C-alpha positions in Angstrom: -1.1 11.2 -13.0 -1.6 14.0 -15.4 -5.0 15.1 -13.7 -5.0 18.4 -11.7 -6.4 18.1 -8.5 -6.9 21.1 -5.8 -5.7 19.3 -2.1 -7.3 22.1 0.6 -4.9 21.3 3.8 -7.0 22.7 6.5 -5.5 23.6 9.4 -8.1 23.9 12.8 -8.7 27.2 13.1 -7.0 28.5 10.0 -9.6 30.2 8.5 -10.2 26.8 6.9 -14.5 27.3 6.8 -13.8 30.1 4.7 -11.9 28.6 1.9 -14.2 25.5 2.1 -17.1 27.8 1.2 -14.9 29.5 -1.8 -14.0 26.0 -3.2 -17.5 24.8 -2.9 -19.0 27.8 -4.5 -16.1 27.5 -7.1 -16.4 23.8 -8.2 -19.9 22.4 -6.6 -20.7 18.7 -6.6 -16.6 18.5 -8.2 -15.2 19.8 -4.2 -15.5 17.1 -1.5 -13.8 16.4 2.2 -12.2 13.4 2.7 -11.4 12.7 6.6 -10.7 9.4 8.7 -13.1 7.8 11.3 -12.2 10.1 13.9 -10.2 13.5 14.5 -7.3 11.7 15.7 -7.2 9.8 12.3 -5.1 11.3 10.2 -5.0 10.4 6.7 -1.9 9.7 4.8 -0.8 11.0 1.1 -1.0 7.5 0.0 -4.6 6.7 1.0 -5.1 11.1 -0.2 -4.3 9.4 -3.5 -6.5 6.3 -2.9 -10.0 8.5 -2.3 -8.6 10.0 -5.2 -8.4 7.8 -7.9 -11.1 6.5 -7.0 -13.4 9.2 -7.4 -12.4 10.7 -10.8 -15.1 13.6 -10.2 -13.0 15.1 -7.7 -11.3 18.5 -8.5 -11.1 20.0 -4.9 -10.8 18.1 -1.6 -10.6 19.9 2.0 -9.0 17.8 4.4 -7.9 17.8 7.9 -6.4 14.6 8.1 -4.9 14.6 4.9 -1.1 15.1 5.2 1.5 15.9 2.7 3.2 15.4 0.0 0.6 16.0 -2.6 -0.5 12.5 -4.5 0.7 13.4 -7.7 2.6 15.7 -9.9 -0.1 17.6 -11.5 -1.7 18.2 -7.7 -1.5 21.9 -6.0 -2.0 22.4 -2.7 -3.8 25.8 -0.6 -2.4 25.4 2.9 -3.7 28.6 5.1 -0.8 29.8 8.5 -1.8 31.5 11.8 0.3 33.3 14.5 0.8 30.7 16.7 -0.5 31.9 19.7 -3.8 33.9 18.1 -4.1 30.5 16.9 -4.0 29.1 20.6 -6.7 31.4 21.5 -8.6 30.4 18.4 -8.6 27.1 19.3 -9.3 27.7 23.0 -12.8 29.4 22.4 -13.9 27.4 19.7 -13.4 24.5 21.9 -15.3 26.3 25.5 -17.7 27.8 23.1 -18.7 23.9 21.3 -20.1 21.3 24.1 -19.4 18.5 21.8 -15.2 18.9 21.2 -13.2 17.1 23.3 -11.7 18.6 26.3 -14.4 20.9 26.6 -15.2 20.9 30.0 -11.0 21.9 30.5 -11.7 24.6 27.8 -14.2 26.3 30.0 -11.9 27.0 32.9 -10.8 29.9 30.9 -7.8 30.2 28.3 -4.6 30.4 31.1 -6.2 27.1 32.1 -6.6 25.5 29.4 -2.8 26.5 27.9 -1.3 25.3 31.3 -3.1 21.8 31.1 -2.2 21.4 26.9 1.3 22.3 27.6 1.6 19.3 29.7 -1.0 17.0 28.2 -1.1 13.8 26.2 -4.6 13.8 25.5 -5.2 16.6 23.0 -2.8 19.5 24.0 -0.5 18.9 21.0 -3.5 21.1 18.9 -1.3 24.0 20.4 2.1 23.1 20.6 4.3 23.1 17.1 0.8 22.4 15.7 1.5 23.8 12.4 4.6 22.1 11.6 3.2 18.4 12.9 0.6 19.2 10.5 2.8 19.7 7.8 5.7 17.0 8.5 5.8 13.4 9.1 5.6 14.1 12.6 1.9 13.9 12.3 2.1 9.9 10.6 5.8 8.8 13.0 4.5 9.0 16.9 1.5 6.3 15.7 -0.9 8.6 17.6 -1.1 12.8 16.3 -1.8 13.2 20.8 2.1 11.8 20.8 3.6 14.0 17.9 6.2 16.3 18.6 8.1 18.8 16.1 11.7 18.8 15.5 13.8 21.0 13.2 13.8 18.3 10.6 10.1 18.6 10.2 10.4 22.5 10.0 12.4 22.4 7.2 10.5 19.8 6.0 7.3 21.7 6.1 9.2 25.2 4.9 10.4 23.1 1.9 6.3 22.5 0.9 5.2 26.5 1.6 8.5 27.2 -0.8 6.6 24.3 -4.1 3.1 25.6 -3.2 1.8 28.8 -4.9 -1.2 28.3 -2.5 0.3 29.4 0.6 -1.6 32.0 2.5 -1.4 34.0 5.8 -5.1 34.2 8.0 -4.0 38.0 9.4 -4.3 39.0 6.0 -6.7 36.8 4.2 -8.0 38.8 1.5 -4.2 39.6 0.1 -3.7 35.7 0.6 -6.9 34.7 -1.7 -5.5 37.7 -4.1 -2.1 35.6 -4.4 -3.1 32.3 -4.4 -6.7 33.1 -6.7 -3.5 34.2 -9.3 -1.1 31.0 -9.3 -4.1 29.2 -9.5 -6.4 30.5 -11.8 -5.2 29.6 -15.0 -5.2 25.5 -13.9 -8.2 25.4 -12.5 -10.5 28.2 -14.1 -13.7 27.2 -12.4 -11.8 28.7 -9.1 -12.7 31.6 -7.6 -11.2 33.2 -4.3 -12.9 36.2 -3.5 -12.9 37.0 -0.1 -15.4 35.9 2.8 -14.9 35.3 5.8 -16.9 32.8 7.7 -16.7 31.7 11.3 -14.5 34.8 12.5 -14.4 34.8 16.3 -13.6 38.9 16.5 -15.4 40.9 14.0 -12.6 43.7 15.0 -9.1 43.0 14.6 -6.6 45.1 16.3 -3.2 45.0 14.9 -1.1 42.0 15.9 1.1 43.7 18.5 -1.5 44.9 20.2 -3.0 41.0 20.4 -0.2 39.9 21.3 0.3 41.8 24.1 -3.8 41.0 25.0 -2.8 37.4 24.8 0.3 38.1 27.4 -1.9 39.3 29.9 -4.4 37.1 29.5 -2.0 33.9 30.3 0.4 36.2 32.8 4.4 36.2 31.8 5.4 32.5 32.7 2.6 31.2 31.0 2.5 32.9 28.0 6.8 32.5 27.7 6.0 28.3 28.0 3.6 29.2 25.0 6.1 30.6 23.1 9.0 28.1 23.7 6.1 25.3 22.6 5.5 27.2 19.6 9.2 28.2 18.3 9.3 26.1 15.3 5.6 27.0 14.5 6.5 30.5 15.0 9.5 30.1 12.3 7.4 28.6 10.0 5.0 31.0 10.4 7.5 33.9 9.6 8.3 32.3 6.4 4.8 31.7 5.3 4.7 36.1 5.8 7.8 36.2 3.8 6.3 33.9 1.0 3.1 36.1 0.9 4.9 39.2 1.2 7.2 38.5 -2.3 4.6 37.3 -4.0 2.0 39.5 -3.2 4.3 41.9 -4.5 5.0 40.2 -7.8 1.0 40.1 -8.2 1.0 43.7 -7.8 3.6 44.4 -10.2 2.6 42.8 -12.8 -1.5 43.8 -12.4 0.5 47.2 -13.1 2.1 46.4 -16.4 
């Protein structure tokens, strides 16, 4: 199809609330969400396409459960990546705070206990085990249920190819820079897009440097659990590093173009 549509692949605890707010502000009634029947009801690209074919009014769509590839060539993507261990801490804080969340009782026992449970659990622990690679690859669908999904090196390669092909890739820790790059890349196709930064649902107002934040996580978890969490996110760490490199290059181009 020739119709441009913007898909926000909303990865849980990756600044998606802020991105959704900006998209809703930009597109109004021409923005919507698309989810499944429950939190584990992952939606294939075919289902996303079928939904959009029935909604010709929609210009932008956000989905936690929709999966790539994009529904057709004229579609464009937005996705934000996050340092995996920081993301794990944010997931825990959210689940511990919200009594409606699955595994809330586990999260209430503390971050270290939650991580140890997640590393050994087939009942939702996948959310902090290479989850960003799983979200952006066929690993989401291959296992039959998202809780059973496990990422492979091939899945990492697939996710990297998506990031390389998409120009709407951001990094949570550099949200403002990411919005600047994405705005520049997509505004000619979507003139109503306005990603003037606003951060919603942010856990920590003051943000120390990443190395300091990771040291805090190591101290919270203890050396053994920290090492296990690192190992369980080896592929996500590679994907995150790739997203950082992409942002660095693309921001340099935007800055250079702005000076000419």
